[in-house]
LUMLUMDREN-2810 file (N, C-alpha, C; in Angstrom, 1 decimal):
<atoms>
<atom><aa>M</aa><ch>A</ch><at>N</at><xx>13.2</xx><yy>-10.9</yy><zz>28.1</zz></atom>
<atom><aa>M</aa><ch>A</ch><at>CA</at><xx>12.2</xx><yy>-10.0</yy><zz>28.2</zz></atom>
<atom><aa>M</aa><ch>A</ch><at>C</at><xx>11.1</xx><yy>-10.4</yy><zz>29.4</zz></atom>
<atom><aa>T</aa><ch>A</ch><at>N</at><xx>10.6</xx><yy>-9.5</yy><zz>30.2</zz></atom>
<atom><aa>T</aa><ch>A</ch><at>CA</at><xx>9.8</xx><yy>-9.9</yy><zz>31.1</zz></atom>
<atom><aa>T</aa><ch>A</ch><at>C</at><xx>8.3</xx><yy>-10.0</yy><zz>30.5</zz></atom>
<atom><aa>G</aa><ch>A</ch><at>N</at><xx>7.3</xx><yy>-10.6</yy><zz>31.1</zz></atom>
<atom><aa>G</aa><ch>A</ch><at>CA</at><xx>6.0</xx><yy>-10.6</yy><zz>30.7</zz></atom>
<atom><aa>G</aa><ch>A</ch><at>C</at><xx>5.4</xx><yy>-9.4</yy><zz>30.4</zz></atom>
<atom><aa>R</aa><ch>A</ch><at>N</at><xx>5.7</xx><yy>-8.3</yy><zz>31.4</zz></atom>
<atom><aa>R</aa><ch>A</ch><at>CA</at><xx>5.2</xx><yy>-7.0</yy><zz>31.2</zz></atom>
<atom><aa>R</aa><ch>A</ch><at>C</at><xx>5.7</xx><yy>-6.3</yy><zz>30.0</zz></atom>
<atom><aa>N</aa><ch>A</ch><at>N</at><xx>6.8</xx><yy>-6.4</yy><zz>29.7</zz></atom>
<atom><aa>N</aa><ch>A</ch><at>CA</at><xx>7.5</xx><yy>-5.8</yy><zz>28.5</zz></atom>
<atom><aa>N</aa><ch>A</ch><at>C</at><xx>6.9</xx><yy>-6.4</yy><zz>27.4</zz></atom>
<atom><aa>T</aa><ch>A</ch><at>N</at><xx>6.8</xx><yy>-7.8</yy><zz>27.2</zz></atom>
<atom><aa>T</aa><ch>A</ch><at>CA</at><xx>6.3</xx><yy>-8.3</yy><zz>26.0</zz></atom>
<atom><aa>T</aa><ch>A</ch><at>C</at><xx>4.7</xx><yy>-7.9</yy><zz>25.8</zz></atom>
<atom><aa>L</aa><ch>A</ch><at>N</at><xx>4.0</xx><yy>-7.8</yy><zz>26.7</zz></atom>
<atom><aa>L</aa><ch>A</ch><at>CA</at><xx>2.6</xx><yy>-7.4</yy><zz>26.6</zz></atom>
<atom><aa>L</aa><ch>A</ch><at>C</at><xx>2.5</xx><yy>-5.9</yy><zz>26.2</zz></atom>
<atom><aa>S</aa><ch>A</ch><at>N</at><xx>3.5</xx><yy>-5.2</yy><zz>26.6</zz></atom>
<atom><aa>S</aa><ch>A</ch><at>CA</at><xx>3.3</xx><yy>-3.6</yy><zz>26.3</zz></atom>
<atom><aa>S</aa><ch>A</ch><at>C</at><xx>3.9</xx><yy>-3.5</yy><zz>25.0</zz></atom>
<atom><aa>T</aa><ch>A</ch><at>N</at><xx>4.9</xx><yy>-4.1</yy><zz>24.5</zz></atom>
<atom><aa>T</aa><ch>A</ch><at>CA</at><xx>5.6</xx><yy>-3.7</yy><zz>23.2</zz></atom>
<atom><aa>T</aa><ch>A</ch><at>C</at><xx>4.9</xx><yy>-4.7</yy><zz>22.1</zz></atom>
<atom><aa>S</aa><ch>A</ch><at>N</at><xx>4.4</xx><yy>-5.8</yy><zz>22.3</zz></atom>
<atom><aa>S</aa><ch>A</ch><at>CA</at><xx>3.9</xx><yy>-6.6</yy><zz>21.2</zz></atom>
<atom><aa>S</aa><ch>A</ch><at>C</at><xx>2.8</xx><yy>-6.0</yy><zz>20.5</zz></atom>
<atom><aa>P</aa><ch>A</ch><at>N</at><xx>1.9</xx><yy>-5.3</yy><zz>20.9</zz></atom>
<atom><aa>P</aa><ch>A</ch><at>CA</at><xx>0.7</xx><yy>-4.6</yy><zz>20.1</zz></atom>
<atom><aa>P</aa><ch>A</ch><at>C</at><xx>1.4</xx><yy>-3.5</yy><zz>19.3</zz></atom>
<atom><aa>A</aa><ch>A</ch><at>N</at><xx>2.3</xx><yy>-2.8</yy><zz>19.8</zz></atom>
<atom><aa>A</aa><ch>A</ch><at>CA</at><xx>2.9</xx><yy>-1.6</yy><zz>19.1</zz></atom>
<atom><aa>A</aa><ch>A</ch><at>C</at><xx>3.7</xx><yy>-2.1</yy><zz>17.8</zz></atom>
<atom><aa>L</aa><ch>A</ch><at>N</at><xx>4.4</xx><yy>-3.2</yy><zz>18.2</zz></atom>
<atom><aa>L</aa><ch>A</ch><at>CA</at><xx>5.3</xx><yy>-3.7</yy><zz>17.1</zz></atom>
<atom><aa>L</aa><ch>A</ch><at>C</at><xx>4.4</xx><yy>-4.3</yy><zz>16.0</zz></atom>
<atom><aa>T</aa><ch>A</ch><at>N</at><xx>3.2</xx><yy>-5.0</yy><zz>16.4</zz></atom>
<atom><aa>T</aa><ch>A</ch><at>CA</at><xx>2.4</xx><yy>-5.6</yy><zz>15.3</zz></atom>
<atom><aa>T</aa><ch>A</ch><at>C</at><xx>1.7</xx><yy>-4.5</yy><zz>14.6</zz></atom>
<atom><aa>I</aa><ch>A</ch><at>N</at><xx>1.2</xx><yy>-3.5</yy><zz>15.1</zz></atom>
<atom><aa>I</aa><ch>A</ch><at>CA</at><xx>0.6</xx><yy>-2.4</yy><zz>14.5</zz></atom>
<atom><aa>I</aa><ch>A</ch><at>C</at><xx>1.5</xx><yy>-1.8</yy><zz>13.6</zz></atom>
<atom><aa>R</aa><ch>A</ch><at>N</at><xx>2.8</xx><yy>-1.4</yy><zz>14.0</zz></atom>
<atom><aa>R</aa><ch>A</ch><at>CA</at><xx>3.7</xx><yy>-0.8</yy><zz>13.1</zz></atom>
<atom><aa>R</aa><ch>A</ch><at>C</at><xx>4.1</xx><yy>-1.7</yy><zz>12.0</zz></atom>
<atom><aa>G</aa><ch>A</ch><at>N</at><xx>4.1</xx><yy>-3.1</yy><zz>12.1</zz></atom>
<atom><aa>G</aa><ch>A</ch><at>CA</at><xx>4.4</xx><yy>-3.9</yy><zz>11.0</zz></atom>
<atom><aa>G</aa><ch>A</ch><at>C</at><xx>3.4</xx><yy>-4.0</yy><zz>10.0</zz></atom>
<atom><aa>V</aa><ch>A</ch><at>N</at><xx>2.1</xx><yy>-4.0</yy><zz>10.4</zz></atom>
<atom><aa>V</aa><ch>A</ch><at>CA</at><xx>0.9</xx><yy>-4.0</yy><zz>9.6</zz></atom>
<atom><aa>V</aa><ch>A</ch><at>C</at><xx>0.9</xx><yy>-2.7</yy><zz>8.8</zz></atom>
<atom><aa>V</aa><ch>A</ch><at>N</at><xx>1.1</xx><yy>-1.6</yy><zz>9.5</zz></atom>
<atom><aa>V</aa><ch>A</ch><at>CA</at><xx>1.0</xx><yy>-0.2</yy><zz>8.7</zz></atom>
<atom><aa>V</aa><ch>A</ch><at>C</at><xx>2.2</xx><yy>-0.2</yy><zz>7.8</zz></atom>
<atom><aa>Y</aa><ch>A</ch><at>N</at><xx>3.3</xx><yy>-0.5</yy><zz>8.0</zz></atom>
<atom><aa>Y</aa><ch>A</ch><at>CA</at><xx>4.5</xx><yy>-0.7</yy><zz>7.0</zz></atom>
<atom><aa>Y</aa><ch>A</ch><at>C</at><xx>4.2</xx><yy>-1.6</yy><zz>5.9</zz></atom>
<atom><aa>G</aa><ch>A</ch><at>N</at><xx>3.5</xx><yy>-2.7</yy><zz>6.2</zz></atom>
<atom><aa>G</aa><ch>A</ch><at>CA</at><xx>3.2</xx><yy>-3.7</yy><zz>5.1</zz></atom>
<atom><aa>G</aa><ch>A</ch><at>C</at><xx>2.2</xx><yy>-3.1</yy><zz>4.2</zz></atom>
<atom><aa>V</aa><ch>A</ch><at>N</at><xx>1.2</xx><yy>-2.5</yy><zz>4.7</zz></atom>
<atom><aa>V</aa><ch>A</ch><at>CA</at><xx>0.1</xx><yy>-1.8</yy><zz>3.9</zz></atom>
<atom><aa>V</aa><ch>A</ch><at>C</at><xx>0.6</xx><yy>-0.7</yy><zz>3.0</zz></atom>
<atom><aa>L</aa><ch>A</ch><at>N</at><xx>1.4</xx><yy>0.2</yy><zz>3.6</zz></atom>
<atom><aa>L</aa><ch>A</ch><at>CA</at><xx>2.0</xx><yy>1.2</yy><zz>2.9</zz></atom>
<atom><aa>L</aa><ch>A</ch><at>C</at><xx>3.0</xx><yy>0.7</yy><zz>1.7</zz></atom>
<atom><aa>G</aa><ch>A</ch><at>N</at><xx>3.7</xx><yy>-0.3</yy><zz>2.1</zz></atom>
<atom><aa>G</aa><ch>A</ch><at>CA</at><xx>4.7</xx><yy>-0.9</yy><zz>1.2</zz></atom>
<atom><aa>G</aa><ch>A</ch><at>C</at><xx>4.0</xx><yy>-1.5</yy><zz>0.0</zz></atom>
<atom><aa>T</aa><ch>A</ch><at>N</at><xx>2.8</xx><yy>-2.2</yy><zz>0.3</zz></atom>
<atom><aa>T</aa><ch>A</ch><at>CA</at><xx>2.2</xx><yy>-2.9</yy><zz>-0.8</zz></atom>
<atom><aa>T</aa><ch>A</ch><at>C</at><xx>1.6</xx><yy>-2.0</yy><zz>-1.7</zz></atom>
<atom><aa>A</aa><ch>A</ch><at>N</at><xx>0.8</xx><yy>-1.0</yy><zz>-1.1</zz></atom>
<atom><aa>A</aa><ch>A</ch><at>CA</at><xx>0.3</xx><yy>0.1</yy><zz>-1.9</zz></atom>
<atom><aa>A</aa><ch>A</ch><at>C</at><xx>1.2</xx><yy>0.7</yy><zz>-2.7</zz></atom>
<atom><aa>F</aa><ch>A</ch><at>N</at><xx>2.4</xx><yy>1.2</yy><zz>-2.3</zz></atom>
<atom><aa>F</aa><ch>A</ch><at>CA</at><xx>3.4</xx><yy>1.7</yy><zz>-3.1</zz></atom>
<atom><aa>F</aa><ch>A</ch><at>C</at><xx>3.8</xx><yy>0.9</yy><zz>-4.2</zz></atom>
<atom><aa>A</aa><ch>A</ch><at>N</at><xx>4.1</xx><yy>-0.3</yy><zz>-3.9</zz></atom>
<atom><aa>A</aa><ch>A</ch><at>CA</at><xx>4.5</xx><yy>-1.4</yy><zz>-5.1</zz></atom>
<atom><aa>A</aa><ch>A</ch><at>C</at><xx>3.3</xx><yy>-1.4</yy><zz>-6.0</zz></atom>
<atom><aa>Q</aa><ch>A</ch><at>N</at><xx>2.1</xx><yy>-1.4</yy><zz>-5.7</zz></atom>
<atom><aa>Q</aa><ch>A</ch><at>CA</at><xx>0.9</xx><yy>-1.6</yy><zz>-6.7</zz></atom>
<atom><aa>Q</aa><ch>A</ch><at>C</at><xx>0.9</xx><yy>-0.3</yy><zz>-7.4</zz></atom>
<atom><aa>G</aa><ch>A</ch><at>N</at><xx>1.0</xx><yy>0.8</yy><zz>-6.8</zz></atom>
<atom><aa>G</aa><ch>A</ch><at>CA</at><xx>0.9</xx><yy>2.1</yy><zz>-7.5</zz></atom>
<atom><aa>G</aa><ch>A</ch><at>C</at><xx>2.0</xx><yy>2.3</yy><zz>-8.5</zz></atom>
<atom><aa>T</aa><ch>A</ch><at>N</at><xx>3.1</xx><yy>1.9</yy><zz>-8.1</zz></atom>
<atom><aa>T</aa><ch>A</ch><at>CA</at><xx>4.3</xx><yy>2.0</yy><zz>-9.0</zz></atom>
<atom><aa>T</aa><ch>A</ch><at>C</at><xx>4.2</xx><yy>1.2</yy><zz>-10.2</zz></atom>
<atom><aa>L</aa><ch>A</ch><at>N</at><xx>3.9</xx><yy>-0.2</yy><zz>-9.9</zz></atom>
<atom><aa>L</aa><ch>A</ch><at>CA</at><xx>3.8</xx><yy>-1.2</yy><zz>-11.1</zz></atom>
<atom><aa>L</aa><ch>A</ch><at>C</at><xx>2.6</xx><yy>-0.7</yy><zz>-11.9</zz></atom>
<atom><aa>A</aa><ch>A</ch><at>N</at><xx>1.5</xx><yy>-0.3</yy><zz>-11.3</zz></atom>
<atom><aa>A</aa><ch>A</ch><at>CA</at><xx>0.3</xx><yy>0.1</yy><zz>-12.2</zz></atom>
<atom><aa>A</aa><ch>A</ch><at>C</at><xx>0.6</xx><yy>1.3</yy><zz>-13.1</zz></atom>
<atom><aa>G</aa><ch>A</ch><at>N</at><xx>1.4</xx><yy>2.1</yy><zz>-12.5</zz></atom>
<atom><aa>G</aa><ch>A</ch><at>CA</at><xx>1.7</xx><yy>3.4</yy><zz>-13.2</zz></atom>
<atom><aa>G</aa><ch>A</ch><at>C</at><xx>2.7</xx><yy>3.2</yy><zz>-14.5</zz></atom>
<atom><aa>I</aa><ch>A</ch><at>N</at><xx>3.6</xx><yy>2.2</yy><zz>-14.1</zz></atom>
<atom><aa>I</aa><ch>A</ch><at>CA</at><xx>4.5</xx><yy>1.7</yy><zz>-15.2</zz></atom>
<atom><aa>I</aa><ch>A</ch><at>C</at><xx>3.7</xx><yy>0.9</yy><zz>-16.3</zz></atom>
<atom><aa>G</aa><ch>A</ch><at>N</at><xx>2.9</xx><yy>0.2</yy><zz>-15.9</zz></atom>
<atom><aa>G</aa><ch>A</ch><at>CA</at><xx>2.0</xx><yy>-0.4</yy><zz>-16.8</zz></atom>
<atom><aa>G</aa><ch>A</ch><at>C</at><xx>1.1</xx><yy>0.4</yy><zz>-17.7</zz></atom>
<atom><aa>F</aa><ch>A</ch><at>N</at><xx>0.5</xx><yy>1.4</yy><zz>-17.0</zz></atom>
<atom><aa>F</aa><ch>A</ch><at>CA</at><xx>-0.3</xx><yy>2.3</yy><zz>-17.7</zz></atom>
<atom><aa>F</aa><ch>A</ch><at>C</at><xx>0.6</xx><yy>3.1</yy><zz>-18.8</zz></atom>
<atom><aa>W</aa><ch>A</ch><at>N</at><xx>1.8</xx><yy>3.6</yy><zz>-18.3</zz></atom>
<atom><aa>W</aa><ch>A</ch><at>CA</at><xx>2.8</xx><yy>4.2</yy><zz>-19.2</zz></atom>
<atom><aa>W</aa><ch>A</ch><at>C</at><xx>3.1</xx><yy>3.4</yy><zz>-20.4</zz></atom>
<atom><aa>I</aa><ch>A</ch><at>N</at><xx>3.5</xx><yy>2.1</yy><zz>-20.2</zz></atom>
<atom><aa>I</aa><ch>A</ch><at>CA</at><xx>3.9</xx><yy>1.3</yy><zz>-21.4</zz></atom>
<atom><aa>I</aa><ch>A</ch><at>C</at><xx>2.6</xx><yy>1.0</yy><zz>-22.3</zz></atom>
<atom><aa>A</aa><ch>A</ch><at>N</at><xx>1.4</xx><yy>0.9</yy><zz>-21.7</zz></atom>
<atom><aa>A</aa><ch>A</ch><at>CA</at><xx>0.2</xx><yy>0.7</yy><zz>-22.5</zz></atom>
<atom><aa>A</aa><ch>A</ch><at>C</at><xx>-0.1</xx><yy>2.0</yy><zz>-23.2</zz></atom>
<atom><aa>G</aa><ch>A</ch><at>N</at><xx>0.4</xx><yy>3.2</yy><zz>-22.8</zz></atom>
<atom><aa>G</aa><ch>A</ch><at>CA</at><xx>0.1</xx><yy>4.4</yy><zz>-23.5</zz></atom>
<atom><aa>G</aa><ch>A</ch><at>C</at><xx>-1.2</xx><yy>5.1</yy><zz>-23.0</zz></atom>
<atom><aa>V</aa><ch>A</ch><at>N</at><xx>-1.5</xx><yy>4.7</yy><zz>-21.8</zz></atom>
<atom><aa>V</aa><ch>A</ch><at>CA</at><xx>-2.7</xx><yy>5.3</yy><zz>-21.3</zz></atom>
<atom><aa>V</aa><ch>A</ch><at>C</at><xx>-2.5</xx><yy>6.8</yy><zz>-20.9</zz></atom>
<atom><aa>P</aa><ch>A</ch><at>N</at><xx>-3.3</xx><yy>7.6</yy><zz>-21.4</zz></atom>
<atom><aa>P</aa><ch>A</ch><at>CA</at><xx>-3.0</xx><yy>9.1</yy><zz>-20.9</zz></atom>
<atom><aa>P</aa><ch>A</ch><at>C</at><xx>-3.2</xx><yy>9.2</yy><zz>-19.4</zz></atom>
<atom><aa>G</aa><ch>A</ch><at>N</at><xx>-2.4</xx><yy>10.1</yy><zz>-18.8</zz></atom>
<atom><aa>G</aa><ch>A</ch><at>CA</at><xx>-2.5</xx><yy>10.3</yy><zz>-17.3</zz></atom>
<atom><aa>G</aa><ch>A</ch><at>C</at><xx>-2.0</xx><yy>9.1</yy><zz>-16.5</zz></atom>
<atom><aa>A</aa><ch>A</ch><at>N</at><xx>-1.1</xx><yy>8.3</yy><zz>-17.1</zz></atom>
<atom><aa>A</aa><ch>A</ch><at>CA</at><xx>-0.5</xx><yy>7.2</yy><zz>-16.4</zz></atom>
<atom><aa>A</aa><ch>A</ch><at>C</at><xx>-0.1</xx><yy>7.5</yy><zz>-15.0</zz></atom>
<atom><aa>L</aa><ch>A</ch><at>N</at><xx>0.5</xx><yy>8.6</yy><zz>-14.8</zz></atom>
<atom><aa>L</aa><ch>A</ch><at>CA</at><xx>1.2</xx><yy>9.0</yy><zz>-13.5</zz></atom>
<atom><aa>L</aa><ch>A</ch><at>C</at><xx>0.0</xx><yy>9.3</yy><zz>-12.5</zz></atom>
<atom><aa>L</aa><ch>A</ch><at>N</at><xx>-0.9</xx><yy>10.0</yy><zz>-13.0</zz></atom>
<atom><aa>L</aa><ch>A</ch><at>CA</at><xx>-2.2</xx><yy>10.3</yy><zz>-12.0</zz></atom>
<atom><aa>L</aa><ch>A</ch><at>C</at><xx>-2.9</xx><yy>9.0</yy><zz>-11.7</zz></atom>
<atom><aa>L</aa><ch>A</ch><at>N</at><xx>-3.0</xx><yy>8.0</yy><zz>-12.7</zz></atom>
<atom><aa>L</aa><ch>A</ch><at>CA</at><xx>-3.7</xx><yy>6.8</yy><zz>-12.4</zz></atom>
<atom><aa>L</aa><ch>A</ch><at>C</at><xx>-2.8</xx><yy>5.9</yy><zz>-11.5</zz></atom>
<atom><aa>G</aa><ch>A</ch><at>N</at><xx>-1.4</xx><yy>5.9</yy><zz>-11.6</zz></atom>
<atom><aa>G</aa><ch>A</ch><at>CA</at><xx>-0.7</xx><yy>5.3</yy><zz>-10.7</zz></atom>
<atom><aa>G</aa><ch>A</ch><at>C</at><xx>-0.8</xx><yy>5.6</yy><zz>-9.3</zz></atom>
<atom><aa>F</aa><ch>A</ch><at>N</at><xx>-0.8</xx><yy>7.0</yy><zz>-9.0</zz></atom>
<atom><aa>F</aa><ch>A</ch><at>CA</at><xx>-1.1</xx><yy>7.6</yy><zz>-7.8</zz></atom>
<atom><aa>F</aa><ch>A</ch><at>C</at><xx>-2.4</xx><yy>7.3</yy><zz>-7.2</zz></atom>
<atom><aa>A</aa><ch>A</ch><at>N</at><xx>-3.4</xx><yy>7.3</yy><zz>-8.1</zz></atom>
<atom><aa>A</aa><ch>A</ch><at>CA</at><xx>-4.8</xx><yy>7.0</yy><zz>-7.7</zz></atom>
<atom><aa>A</aa><ch>A</ch><at>C</at><xx>-4.9</xx><yy>5.5</yy><zz>-7.3</zz></atom>
<atom><aa>T</aa><ch>A</ch><at>N</at><xx>-4.1</xx><yy>4.7</yy><zz>-8.0</zz></atom>
<atom><aa>T</aa><ch>A</ch><at>CA</at><xx>-4.0</xx><yy>3.2</yy><zz>-7.6</zz></atom>
<atom><aa>T</aa><ch>A</ch><at>C</at><xx>-3.3</xx><yy>3.0</yy><zz>-6.1</zz></atom>
<atom><aa>F</aa><ch>A</ch><at>N</at><xx>-2.3</xx><yy>3.9</yy><zz>-6.0</zz></atom>
<atom><aa>F</aa><ch>A</ch><at>CA</at><xx>-1.7</xx><yy>3.8</yy><zz>-4.5</zz></atom>
<atom><aa>F</aa><ch>A</ch><at>C</at><xx>-2.8</xx><yy>4.2</yy><zz>-3.5</zz></atom>
<atom><aa>V</aa><ch>A</ch><at>N</at><xx>-3.4</xx><yy>5.4</yy><zz>-3.7</zz></atom>
<atom><aa>V</aa><ch>A</ch><at>CA</at><xx>-4.5</xx><yy>5.8</yy><zz>-2.7</zz></atom>
<atom><aa>V</aa><ch>A</ch><at>C</at><xx>-5.4</xx><yy>4.7</yy><zz>-2.6</zz></atom>
<atom><aa>F</aa><ch>A</ch><at>N</at><xx>-5.9</xx><yy>4.3</yy><zz>-3.6</zz></atom>
<atom><aa>F</aa><ch>A</ch><at>CA</at><xx>-7.2</xx><yy>3.3</yy><zz>-3.5</zz></atom>
<atom><aa>F</aa><ch>A</ch><at>C</at><xx>-6.6</xx><yy>1.8</yy><zz>-3.0</zz></atom>
<atom><aa>S</aa><ch>A</ch><at>N</at><xx>-5.3</xx><yy>1.5</yy><zz>-3.1</zz></atom>
<atom><aa>S</aa><ch>A</ch><at>CA</at><xx>-4.8</xx><yy>0.4</yy><zz>-2.6</zz></atom>
<atom><aa>S</aa><ch>A</ch><at>C</at><xx>-4.7</xx><yy>0.3</yy><zz>-0.9</zz></atom>
<atom><aa>L</aa><ch>A</ch><at>N</at><xx>-4.9</xx><yy>1.4</yy><zz>-0.4</zz></atom>
<atom><aa>L</aa><ch>A</ch><at>CA</at><xx>-5.0</xx><yy>1.6</yy><zz>1.0</zz></atom>
<atom><aa>L</aa><ch>A</ch><at>C</at><xx>-6.4</xx><yy>1.2</yy><zz>1.5</zz></atom>
<atom><aa>I</aa><ch>A</ch><at>N</at><xx>-7.3</xx><yy>1.2</yy><zz>0.6</zz></atom>
<atom><aa>I</aa><ch>A</ch><at>CA</at><xx>-8.8</xx><yy>0.7</yy><zz>0.9</zz></atom>
<atom><aa>I</aa><ch>A</ch><at>C</at><xx>-8.9</xx><yy>-0.8</yy><zz>0.4</zz></atom>
<atom><aa>P</aa><ch>A</ch><at>N</at><xx>-9.5</xx><yy>-1.7</yy><zz>1.2</zz></atom>
<atom><aa>P</aa><ch>A</ch><at>CA</at><xx>-9.6</xx><yy>-3.0</yy><zz>0.7</zz></atom>
<atom><aa>P</aa><ch>A</ch><at>C</at><xx>-10.5</xx><yy>-3.1</yy><zz>-0.6</zz></atom>
<atom><aa>A</aa><ch>A</ch><at>N</at><xx>-10.0</xx><yy>-3.7</yy><zz>-1.6</zz></atom>
<atom><aa>A</aa><ch>A</ch><at>CA</at><xx>-10.6</xx><yy>-3.9</yy><zz>-2.8</zz></atom>
<atom><aa>A</aa><ch>A</ch><at>C</at><xx>-10.8</xx><yy>-2.5</yy><zz>-3.6</zz></atom>
<atom><aa>G</aa><ch>A</ch><at>N</at><xx>-9.7</xx><yy>-1.5</yy><zz>-3.3</zz></atom>
<atom><aa>G</aa><ch>A</ch><at>CA</at><xx>-9.9</xx><yy>-0.3</yy><zz>-4.0</zz></atom>
<atom><aa>G</aa><ch>A</ch><at>C</at><xx>-9.2</xx><yy>-0.3</yy><zz>-5.4</zz></atom>
<atom><aa>P</aa><ch>A</ch><at>N</at><xx>-8.2</xx><yy>-1.0</yy><zz>-5.8</zz></atom>
<atom><aa>P</aa><ch>A</ch><at>CA</at><xx>-7.6</xx><yy>-0.8</yy><zz>-7.0</zz></atom>
<atom><aa>P</aa><ch>A</ch><at>C</at><xx>-8.7</xx><yy>-1.2</yy><zz>-8.1</zz></atom>
<atom><aa>P</aa><ch>A</ch><at>N</at><xx>-9.5</xx><yy>-2.1</yy><zz>-8.0</zz></atom>
<atom><aa>P</aa><ch>A</ch><at>CA</at><xx>-10.4</xx><yy>-2.4</yy><zz>-9.3</zz></atom>
<atom><aa>P</aa><ch>A</ch><at>C</at><xx>-11.3</xx><yy>-1.4</yy><zz>-9.6</zz></atom>
<atom><aa>M</aa><ch>A</ch><at>N</at><xx>-11.4</xx><yy>-0.3</yy><zz>-8.6</zz></atom>
<atom><aa>M</aa><ch>A</ch><at>CA</at><xx>-12.1</xx><yy>0.9</yy><zz>-8.8</zz></atom>
<atom><aa>M</aa><ch>A</ch><at>C</at><xx>-11.5</xx><yy>1.8</yy><zz>-10.0</zz></atom>
<atom><aa>I</aa><ch>A</ch><at>N</at><xx>-10.1</xx><yy>1.6</yy><zz>-10.0</zz></atom>
<atom><aa>I</aa><ch>A</ch><at>CA</at><xx>-9.2</xx><yy>2.4</yy><zz>-11.0</zz></atom>
<atom><aa>I</aa><ch>A</ch><at>C</at><xx>-9.2</xx><yy>1.8</yy><zz>-12.2</zz></atom>
<atom><aa>W</aa><ch>A</ch><at>N</at><xx>-9.0</xx><yy>0.4</yy><zz>-12.4</zz></atom>
<atom><aa>W</aa><ch>A</ch><at>CA</at><xx>-9.0</xx><yy>-0.4</yy><zz>-13.5</zz></atom>
<atom><aa>W</aa><ch>A</ch><at>C</at><xx>-10.2</xx><yy>-0.3</yy><zz>-14.2</zz></atom>
</atoms>
C-alpha cells in the first residue's frame, strides 16, 4: 500500500470496526440481559432485553434499565 491509500482507508476501517464492535456488544448485552430477565421470571423480559440493547449504545446506559 502506498501512503495515500493508507491515509484514506485507515479512518474508514477504524470507524467501521468501532461501529461493528459497539453494535455487537450491545446485541450481546441485550440478548443476555433478556435471557436473564426471562429466567428470573421478570414480566416484560423481551421488552427489557430490547431496552438494554438500545441503552447499551449509550455509555453507562444499561444501569438505567437495571
